C-alpha positions as CSV (number, residue, x, y, z in Angstrom):
1,X,20.4,119.9,-13.2
2,X,22.1,123.3,-13.0
3,X,24.8,123.5,-10.3
4,X,24.1,125.9,-7.5
5,X,26.2,128.9,-6.8
6,X,27.4,127.2,-3.6
7,X,28.5,124.1,-5.4
8,X,30.6,126.1,-7.8
9,X,32.1,128.1,-5.0
10,X,32.9,124.9,-3.1
11,X,34.7,123.4,-6.1
12,X,36.7,126.6,-6.5
13,X,37.5,126.7,-2.8
14,X,38.7,123.1,-2.7
15,X,41.1,123.8,-5.5
16,X,42.4,127.0,-3.8
17,X,42.9,125.1,-0.5
18,X,45.0,122.5,-2.3
19,X,47.0,125.1,-4.2
20,X,47.7,127.0,-0.9
21,X,49.1,123.9,0.7
22,X,46.3,123.8,3.3
23,X,45.6,120.1,2.6
24,X,48.6,117.9,3.3
25,X,48.9,114.1,3.3
26,X,51.6,111.7,4.6
27,X,53.0,111.6,1.1
28,X,53.6,115.4,1.0
29,X,57.1,116.8,1.0
30,X,56.6,119.1,4.0
31,X,58.4,119.7,7.3
32,X,55.2,118.9,9.3
33,X,55.4,115.3,8.1
34,X,57.1,113.2,10.8
35,X,58.5,109.6,11.0
36,X,57.8,107.4,14.0
37,X,59.5,104.1,13.3
38,X,57.9,102.9,10.0
39,X,54.9,105.2,10.5
40,X,54.7,108.4,8.5
41,X,52.2,111.2,9.2
42,X,51.3,114.2,11.3
43,X,51.2,114.9,15.1
44,X,47.9,116.5,16.1
45,X,46.8,118.2,19.3
46,X,45.5,114.9,20.6
47,X,49.1,113.6,20.7
48,X,49.8,116.0,23.6
49,X,47.5,113.9,25.8
50,X,47.9,110.6,23.9
51,X,51.4,110.4,22.3
52,X,50.8,106.8,21.5
53,X,47.9,107.5,19.2
54,X,48.4,106.7,15.5
55,X,49.9,109.5,13.4
56,X,47.3,111.2,11.2
57,X,47.8,110.4,7.5
58,X,46.5,113.9,6.6
59,X,46.7,117.5,8.0
60,X,44.4,120.5,7.5
61,X,46.1,123.9,8.1
62,X,43.3,126.4,7.6
63,X,45.2,129.3,9.2
64,X,46.6,132.5,7.8
65,X,50.3,133.7,7.8
66,X,49.5,136.2,10.6
67,X,48.2,133.5,12.9
68,X,50.5,132.6,15.9
69,X,50.5,129.1,14.5
70,X,51.4,130.2,11.0
71,X,49.2,128.9,8.1
72,X,49.3,129.1,4.3
73,X,45.9,130.6,3.4
74,X,46.0,133.6,1.1
75,X,43.6,136.5,1.4
76,X,41.8,135.5,-1.8
77,X,41.2,132.0,-0.3
78,X,39.9,133.4,2.9
79,X,37.5,135.7,0.9
80,X,36.4,132.7,-1.1
81,X,35.7,130.7,2.0
82,X,33.7,133.6,3.4
83,X,31.7,133.7,0.2
84,X,30.9,130.0,0.6
85,X,29.8,130.7,4.2
86,X,27.7,133.7,3.2
87,X,26.0,131.5,0.5
88,X,25.3,128.8,3.1
89,X,23.8,131.4,5.5
90,X,21.5,132.4,2.7
91,X,20.6,128.9,1.5
92,X,20.2,127.4,5.0
93,X,18.3,130.5,6.2
94,X,20.6,130.8,9.2
95,X,19.4,133.8,11.3
96,X,21.8,135.8,13.5
97,X,22.2,139.3,14.9
98,X,26.0,139.1,15.0
99,X,28.9,136.8,14.1
100,X,31.9,135.8,16.2
101,X,35.0,134.0,15.1
102,X,36.8,131.7,17.6
103,X,40.3,133.0,18.1
104,X,42.6,132.8,16.4
105,X,41.8,130.5,13.4
106,X,38.1,131.7,13.0
107,X,38.9,135.4,13.1
108,X,39.9,135.9,9.4
109,X,36.8,134.1,8.2
110,X,34.6,136.1,10.5
111,X,36.2,139.4,9.4
112,X,35.8,138.5,5.7
113,X,32.2,137.4,6.3
114,X,31.4,140.8,8.0
115,X,32.6,142.5,4.8
116,X,30.1,140.5,2.8
117,X,27.3,141.0,5.4
118,X,27.9,144.7,6.2
119,X,24.7,144.9,8.3
120,X,25.8,142.1,10.6
121,X,28.2,143.3,13.4
122,X,31.1,141.2,14.6
123,X,32.0,140.2,18.2
124,X,35.7,139.8,18.7
125,X,36.8,137.1,21.3
126,X,40.1,137.4,23.1
127,X,42.3,134.7,24.7
128,X,44.6,134.9,27.7
129,X,47.5,132.7,28.7
130,X,47.1,130.4,31.7
131,X,49.9,129.3,34.1
132,X,49.9,125.8,32.7
133,X,50.6,127.2,29.2
134,X,47.1,126.7,27.9
135,X,44.9,129.5,26.6
136,X,41.3,130.4,27.2
137,X,38.8,132.9,25.9
138,X,38.8,135.7,28.3
139,X,36.7,138.5,26.9
140,X,34.6,140.0,24.1
141,X,34.7,143.2,22.1
142,X,31.9,144.4,19.9
143,X,32.9,145.8,16.5
144,X,31.1,146.8,13.3
145,X,27.9,148.2,14.8
146,X,25.7,148.0,17.9
147,X,25.2,144.5,19.3
148,X,22.3,144.0,21.6
149,X,22.7,141.7,24.5
150,X,20.4,138.7,24.3
151,X,20.9,138.8,20.5
152,X,21.7,135.7,18.5
153,X,25.3,135.0,17.5
154,X,26.6,132.8,14.7
155,X,29.9,131.2,15.8
156,X,32.6,130.9,13.0
157,X,35.7,128.7,13.0
158,X,38.0,126.9,10.6
159,X,37.2,123.3,11.4
160,X,35.7,121.1,14.0
161,X,37.0,117.9,15.5
162,X,35.8,117.2,19.0
163,X,34.1,120.7,19.4
164,X,35.9,121.6,22.7
165,X,36.8,125.1,21.6
166,X,33.3,125.6,20.3
167,X,31.7,124.7,23.6
168,X,34.1,127.0,25.4
169,X,33.3,129.9,23.1
170,X,29.5,129.3,23.4
171,X,29.8,129.3,27.2
172,X,31.5,132.7,27.1
173,X,28.9,134.2,24.7
174,X,26.0,132.8,26.7
175,X,27.6,134.1,29.9
176,X,27.6,137.6,28.3
177,X,23.9,137.3,27.6
178,X,23.9,136.2,24.0
179,X,22.1,133.3,22.4
180,X,23.9,130.7,20.2
181,X,22.0,128.2,18.0
182,X,24.4,127.7,15.1
183,X,28.1,127.0,14.5
184,X,29.5,127.4,11.0
185,X,33.0,126.0,10.0
186,X,35.0,125.5,6.9
187,X,35.6,121.7,7.4
188,X,34.0,119.1,9.6
189,X,36.5,116.4,10.3
190,X,33.6,114.1,11.3
191,X,35.2,113.1,14.6
192,X,32.1,113.5,16.8
193,X,32.1,117.3,17.0
194,X,28.7,117.5,15.3
195,X,27.2,115.0,17.7
196,X,28.7,116.7,20.7
197,X,27.2,120.1,19.7
198,X,23.8,118.5,18.8
199,X,23.7,116.9,22.3
200,X,24.0,120.4,23.7
201,X,21.3,121.8,21.5
202,X,23.5,123.5,18.8
203,X,23.5,123.0,15.0
204,X,26.7,122.5,13.1
205,X,27.0,123.7,9.5
206,X,30.1,123.0,7.4
207,X,31.2,124.2,4.0
208,X,32.8,120.8,3.6
209,X,32.4,117.4,5.3
210,X,35.9,115.9,5.2
211,X,34.7,112.8,3.3
212,X,33.1,115.0,0.7
213,X,36.3,117.0,0.4
214,X,38.3,113.8,0.0
215,X,35.9,112.6,-2.7
216,X,36.3,115.9,-4.6
217,X,40.1,115.5,-4.6
218,X,39.9,111.9,-5.8
219,X,37.5,113.0,-8.6
220,X,40.0,115.8,-9.6
221,X,42.9,113.4,-9.7
222,X,44.6,115.2,-6.8
223,X,44.3,112.3,-4.4
224,X,44.6,108.6,-5.0
225,X,41.8,106.2,-4.1
226,X,44.3,104.2,-2.0
227,X,45.4,107.2,0.2
228,X,41.8,108.4,0.4
229,X,40.9,105.0,1.8
230,X,43.8,105.2,4.4
231,X,42.5,108.6,5.5
232,X,38.9,107.4,5.7
233,X,40.1,104.3,7.8
234,X,42.0,106.6,10.2
235,X,39.0,108.9,10.7
236,X,36.6,106.0,11.3
237,X,39.1,104.6,13.8
């Protein structure tokens, strides 16, 4: 059976992400890797509330160098990711009047996607700092054409874990009169984000499910079966 355009793009993107250093494991020689006793891995956002939680044996950094939390993605990789997203929109027949990236990680993908879908305007979302040091989405700006209120917006982000930031962004868009039915991300970490969105009536689409991505790296010889099993065990808790 002939491989689809999306399958070919996914494989190319998986290689690009690995080459950029966006996919790290506990065996990586990288300053993000920490030691906690005999445990080696990565601290995640969840460790802010639960410092006792096990370290993650892998880390996804799908951000760009201009992000406040600096990431490694090159412009060519961002464009490749946007091509995958555009192909998914076509294959899945996702309908939208505009797209919006969740700041800040989703913005580069939304911008690149707008260039591939020139008739689809983009809604920019802005964050503000709160007294407790946290940040929240505070406003919207319409770019790339006229956006009608009550139109349908496709939400874009780099990945999904628990979906908290997606729910926050959806509330802001709906509060401004827009409709949201679909969320499109680069990687689904398969940590209940899909279920959380579905329970609220939203459909999650992902270029990669994390288990599929791990399987691709094992098949390419870029990840050992043993370490893939460790990561899978961590994700399934």
